[in-house]
LOVO-315213 format. One line per 2 residues: number of its first residue (from 0); their letters; for each residue x, y, z of N, C-alpha, C, O. Coordinates in pm, whole numbers. Layout:
BEGIN
NUM = A = X,Y,Z,X,Y,Z,X,Y,Z,X,Y,Z; ...;
***
This chain:
BEGIN
0 = MD = -1026,-3679,-1327,-1021,-3555,-1253,-972,-3584,-1112,-1018,-3678,-1047; -881,-3504,-1066,-831,-3526,-931,-909,-3443,-830,-994,-3362,-868;
2 = IQ = -879,-3462,-704,-955,-3397,-597,-935,-3245,-600,-1028,-3170,-573; -814,-3201,-633,-785,-3056,-636,-875,-2985,-737,-935,-2883,-705;
4 = ST = -885,-3037,-856,-967,-2971,-959,-1116,-2982,-924,-1193,-2892,-956; -1156,-3092,-860,-1297,-3106,-820,-1334,-3003,-715,-1440,-2941,-722;
6 = LT = -1246,-2983,-617,-1274,-2881,-514,-1275,-2741,-574,-1361,-2659,-540; -1182,-2713,-664,-1179,-2582,-728,-1308,-2557,-806,-1364,-2448,-799;
8 = LA = -1355,-2658,-879,-1478,-2645,-956,-1598,-2623,-862,-1685,-2541,-892; -1603,-2695,-749,-1713,-2679,-653,-1713,-2538,-595,-1819,-2479,-579;
10 = IE = -1596,-2485,-563,-1588,-2349,-508,-1634,-2247,-611,-1706,-2152,-577; -1594,-2264,-736,-1637,-2171,-841,-1787,-2177,-861,-1851,-2074,-880;
12 = II = -1845,-2296,-858,-1990,-2310,-877,-2065,-2242,-763,-2164,-2173,-787; -2018,-2260,-641,-2083,-2195,-526,-2072,-2044,-537,-2169,-1973,-509;
14 = FW = -1955,-1994,-577,-1936,-1850,-591,-2032,-1791,-694,-2101,-1693,-666; -2037,-1851,-814,-2122,-1796,-919,-2270,-1814,-886,-2352,-1732,-926;
16 = AM = -2305,-1920,-814,-2445,-1937,-774,-2487,-1824,-679,-2598,-1772,-690; -2398,-1786,-587,-2430,-1675,-496,-2446,-1544,-573,-2536,-1466,-545;
18 = IV = -2358,-1521,-670,-2367,-1398,-751,-2500,-1395,-827,-2566,-1292,-830; -2539,-1507,-887,-2665,-1513,-962,-2783,-1490,-869,-2876,-1418,-905;
20 = LM = -2782,-1551,-750,-2893,-1531,-656,-2903,-1386,-612,-3013,-1332,-599; -2789,-1321,-588,-2794,-1180,-546,-2846,-1091,-657,-2925,-1000,-632;
22 = LN = -2805,-1117,-781,-2856,-1037,-893,-3005,-1061,-912,-3081,-967,-937; -3048,-1186,-901,-3191,-1218,-916,-3273,-1148,-809,-3378,-1091,-839;
24 = DF = -3225,-1150,-684,-3296,-1083,-576,-3302,-932,-599,-3404,-869,-572; -3193,-875,-650,-3192,-731,-678,-3294,-695,-785,-3369,-600,-769;
26 = VN = -3296,-772,-894,-3388,-742,-1004,-3533,-760,-958,-3618,-676,-990; -3563,-866,-884,-3699,-886,-837,-3740,-774,-740,-3853,-725,-748;
28 = GF = -3652,-735,-652,-3684,-626,-560,-3700,-493,-632,-3781,-410,-591; -3624,-474,-739,-3634,-350,-815,-3769,-340,-885,-3830,-233,-887;
30 = FN = -3816,-452,-942,-3943,-448,-1013,-4062,-454,-918,-4171,-412,-955; -4044,-505,-797,-4155,-508,-701,-4190,-368,-653,-4302,-345,-608;
32 = NF = -4097,-275,-662,-4127,-138,-620,-4225,-70,-714,-4296,21,-673; -4229,-114,-840,-4314,-48,-939,-4443,-125,-968,-4516,-88,-1060;
34 = TQ = -4471,-229,-894,-4593,-306,-921,-4715,-232,-867,-4703,-139,-787; -4830,-274,-914,-4956,-213,-872,-4983,-250,-725,-4963,-365,-686;
36 = PQ = -5028,-154,-644,-5060,-189,-505,-5177,-287,-501,-5260,-287,-592; -5184,-369,-399,-5286,-472,-392,-5422,-416,-347,-5525,-481,-366;
38 = YT = -5422,-300,-290,-5548,-242,-246,-5591,-137,-349,-5508,-79,-419; -5724,-115,-356,-5778,-15,-449,-5861,85,-371,-5925,51,-271;
40 = VS = -5860,206,-417,-5937,312,-353,-6063,333,-434,-6057,353,-556; -6178,328,-366,-6304,346,-439,-6322,495,-468,-6277,581,-392;
42 = AQ = -6388,522,-577,-6408,660,-619,-6518,728,-537,-6515,850,-523; -6614,653,-481,-6724,713,-408,-6701,692,-259,-6698,579,-210;
44 = LP = -6683,802,-188,-6659,795,-44,-6792,788,29,-6886,859,-8; -6803,705,131,-6928,700,207,-6945,828,290,-6848,893,329;
46 = SP = -7069,862,314,-7095,985,389,-7069,959,538,-7102,851,588; -7013,1056,608,-6986,1035,751,-7113,1025,834,-7111,963,941;
48 = VA = -7224,1083,788,-7348,1078,865,-7401,935,869,-7453,890,971; -7389,865,760,-7439,728,755,-7359,639,850,-7413,548,911;
50 = EI = -7231,667,860,-7148,586,950,-7190,607,1096,-7190,512,1174; -7224,729,1131,-7262,756,1269,-7393,687,1303,-7410,637,1414;
52 = KD = -7485,684,1210,-7614,621,1234,-7602,469,1242,-7682,404,1309; -7504,414,1173,-7489,268,1169,-7429,212,1298,-7436,92,1321;
54 = IP = -7371,295,1381,-7309,247,1504,-7419,207,1601,-7504,290,1633; -7418,84,1648,-7523,45,1743,-7495,106,1879,-7381,130,1916;
56 = NP = -7602,132,1952,-7591,190,2085,-7590,75,2184,-7696,21,2215; -7477,38,2233,-7475,-78,2323,-7526,-39,2461,-7473,51,2526;
58 = VV = -7631,-109,2503,-7684,-88,2636,-7647,-212,2715,-7690,-324,2685; -7567,-190,2816,-7517,-302,2894,-7582,-296,3031,-7588,-190,3093;
60 = AE = -7631,-408,3077,-7692,-412,3209,-7583,-391,3313,-7466,-420,3288; -7623,-341,3430,-7525,-311,3534,-7457,-437,3584,-7340,-432,3623;
62 = SE = -7525,-547,3583,-7463,-671,3630,-7359,-721,3531,-7262,-786,3570; -7379,-692,3404,-7284,-734,3302,-7171,-635,3281,-7075,-664,3210;
64 = AP = -7180,-519,3341,-7078,-416,3321,-6945,-466,3377,-6941,-525,3485; -6841,-443,3306,-6710,-488,3357,-6673,-410,3483,-6689,-288,3489;
66 = QE = -6624,-483,3581,-6588,-418,3706,-6450,-355,3691,-6358,-414,3634; -6440,-236,3743,-6313,-166,3733,-6215,-223,3834,-6254,-266,3943;
68 = YQ = -6094,-223,3798,-5989,-276,3884,-5956,-172,3989,-5924,-58,3957; -5964,-212,4115,-5932,-122,4225,-5792,-156,4275,-5771,-264,4330;
70 = PE = -5698,-68,4256,-5563,-99,4304,-5559,-99,4456,-5635,-28,4522; -5470,-178,4510,-5456,-188,4655,-5392,-61,4709,-5296,-9,4652;
72 = EI = -5446,-14,4819,-5393,108,4880,-5260,78,4947,-5247,-18,5024; -5163,160,4918,-5032,146,4980,-5021,252,5088,-5054,368,5063;
74 = PD = -4975,215,5207,-4965,315,5314,-4859,420,5281,-4760,394,5212; -4884,541,5334,-4792,651,5311,-4662,625,5387,-4666,604,5509;
76 = PW = -4548,625,5321,-4424,593,5391,-4383,700,5492,-4305,670,5583; -4434,823,5479,-4397,929,5574,-4472,916,5706,-4429,969,5809;
78 = KL = -4585,846,5700,-4665,834,5821,-4641,702,5894,-4698,681,6001; -4561,616,5840,-4533,489,5904,-4443,508,6025,-4364,603,6031;
80 = EV = -4454,417,6121,-4366,422,6238,-4230,366,6200,-4218,277,6116; -4130,421,6264,-3994,378,6235,-3970,244,6302,-3992,228,6422;
82 = ET = -3926,150,6225,-3895,20,6280,-3748,20,6321,-3660,52,6241; -3725,-17,6444,-3586,-22,6489,-3533,-162,6463,-3593,-262,6502;
84 = HT = -3422,-165,6399,-3358,-292,6371,-3249,-315,6475,-3161,-232,6494; -3258,-426,6539,-3153,-459,6636,-3045,-537,6562,-3063,-653,6523;
86 = TT = -2936,-471,6544,-2827,-537,6474,-2712,-558,6570,-2680,-470,6650; -2655,-669,6563,-2537,-696,6645,-2415,-660,6563,-2408,-688,6443;
88 = EP = -2321,-599,6629,-2199,-559,6558,-2120,-684,6523,-2098,-770,6608; -2078,-693,6401,-2001,-811,6365,-1866,-811,6435,-1801,-707,6447;
90 = QT = -1825,-927,6480,-1697,-937,6546,-1587,-939,6441,-1598,-1003,6336; -1481,-869,6473,-1370,-867,6379,-1292,-997,6394,-1258,-1039,6504;
92 = VV = -1267,-1057,6282,-1195,-1184,6280,-1060,-1159,6216,-1051,-1107,6105; -956,-1196,6285,-822,-1180,6232,-775,-1317,6185,-768,-1412,6262;
94 = IP = -743,-1323,6059,-696,-1449,6003,-544,-1445,6005,-484,-1357,5942; -480,-1536,6074,-334,-1533,6078,-276,-1585,5947,-301,-1699,5907;
96 = FP = -197,-1500,5882,-131,-1540,5760,9,-1590,5794,68,-1543,5892; 62,-1681,5718,197,-1726,5746,297,-1613,5720,277,-1530,5632;
98 = TL = 402,-1612,5799,502,-1506,5781,581,-1535,5654,611,-1649,5622; 613,-1430,5585,688,-1442,5461,836,-1426,5488,876,-1339,5566;
100 = RL = 916,-1508,5426,1060,-1495,5439,1107,-1386,5345,1074,-1385,5227; 1184,-1295,5399,1232,-1184,5319,1374,-1212,5273,1449,-1285,5338;
102 = LP = 1409,-1155,5162,1544,-1168,5110,1637,-1076,5188,1591,-975,5241; 1764,-1109,5196,1857,-1018,5262,1871,-890,5181,1847,-892,5060;
104 = PA = 1909,-780,5244,1920,-655,5169,2024,-667,5059,2125,-736,5075; 2001,-602,4950,2090,-609,4835,2215,-527,4860,2212,-425,4929;
106 = QE = 2325,-573,4802,2450,-499,4813,2450,-390,4708,2401,-407,4597; 2506,-278,4745,2510,-166,4651,2613,-195,4543,2724,-240,4573;
108 = VQ = 2577,-170,4422,2666,-191,4308,2711,-54,4260,2629,32,4230; 2842,-36,4253,2897,92,4206,2892,93,4053,2949,5,3989;
110 = PQ = 2824,190,3996,2819,196,3849,2955,236,3794,3020,326,3846; 2997,168,3689,3126,200,3628,3104,314,3529,3005,316,3456;
112 = PK = 3197,410,3528,3180,521,3434,3194,470,3290,3271,379,3262; 3119,532,3203,3122,493,3062,3254,538,3001,3302,648,3030;
114 = RR = 3310,454,2917,3434,489,2848,3401,570,2725,3313,535,2647; 3472,678,2711,3446,764,2595,3576,781,2519,3682,804,2579;
116 = GR = 3569,770,2392,3687,788,2309,3775,665,2313,3734,558,2358; 3895,682,2265,3990,571,2262,4057,559,2398,4078,658,2468;
118 = PK = 4089,437,2434,4160,422,2561,4302,478,2549,4361,480,2441; 4353,522,2661,4488,579,2661,4589,468,2632,4578,357,2684;
120 = KS = 4687,502,2549,4787,403,2510,4915,428,2588,4950,541,2622; 4981,320,2614,5111,335,2680,5218,370,2577,5189,368,2457;
122 = GD = 5338,401,2620,5444,442,2529,5483,334,2432,5516,364,2317; 5479,208,2472,5516,98,2384,5417,84,2271,5454,59,2156;
124 = SI = 5292,100,2303,5191,81,2199,5197,194,2098,5163,173,1981; 5238,314,2140,5248,426,2046,5355,397,1942,5337,425,1824;
126 = QS = 5466,340,1987,5573,309,1893,5530,199,1797,5564,204,1679; 5457,100,1848,5414,-10,1759,5314,40,1655,5313,-9,1542;
128 = TA = 5229,136,1691,5135,188,1593,5206,274,1492,5164,280,1376; 5314,341,1532,5389,423,1437,5454,335,1332,5461,373,1215;
130 = KT = 5501,219,1373,5563,128,1278,5458,74,1181,5485,60,1062; 5338,42,1233,5236,-13,1144,5184,93,1048,5141,60,938;
132 = ES = 5188,220,1087,5140,326,998,5236,344,882,5193,376,771; 5362,324,906,5457,340,797,5441,229,695,5474,248,578;
134 = RK = 5391,114,736,5374,3,645,5248,17,560,5238,-45,454; 5155,97,603,5030,112,530,5055,184,399,5132,280,393;
136 = RG = 4992,137,298,5005,202,169,4867,255,131,4768,182,135; 4861,378,96,4735,438,56,4745,490,-84,4847,472,-151;
138 = RP = 4644,553,-128,4645,612,-262,4731,736,-258,4728,811,-161; 4804,758,-360,4887,879,-362,4797,1002,-379,4692,996,-442;
140 = RK = 4843,1111,-321,4766,1236,-333,4778,1292,-472,4880,1279,-539; 4669,1354,-512,4671,1420,-641,4743,1552,-626,4725,1625,-528;
142 = SA = 4821,1581,-722,4890,1710,-718,4802,1813,-789,4740,1785,-891; 4798,1932,-732,4710,2032,-786,4771,2109,-898,4707,2198,-954;
***
C-alpha cells in the first residue's frame, strides 16, 4: 500500500467515525427525552400547618445580632464650596517644519480634436483607390 491510499483510507475512516458519533448522539438524546424523571412526587402532601409549627423561633441575643452596614455619608455636591483651580495657560509652541520644494508650474497642453470619419484624401489617392476598385472582383448580382 502506498502513502496516497493510506491517507485516503485514514480520511474515510475519520469521516465515517464522525458520522457514526453524530448519529449515536442523536439517538441517545432522542431516547433521553422519554426516560422517566429521576424525581418522584409523593401522593400525600404535608399539611401547611405542620410546616409552620416546625419552624424554630430563633432568639438571637443583641450582642450576637449582626451589625448593619452603615454607608459612609457623602457630602452634598450643591453645598460644597467651589474650588478654584489655578491653571497656567499653555504656551504655544511652533515647531519649524522644513520648507518643501515645489514643482514648477505645469505647461498647458492643448487637447487635440478627435478625428471622426475617414481622413480627407488628396487627389492622387482618389485616383489610386479608383484603380484598386476596378481590380476587385465580387460576386455577381443576381438578376431578378
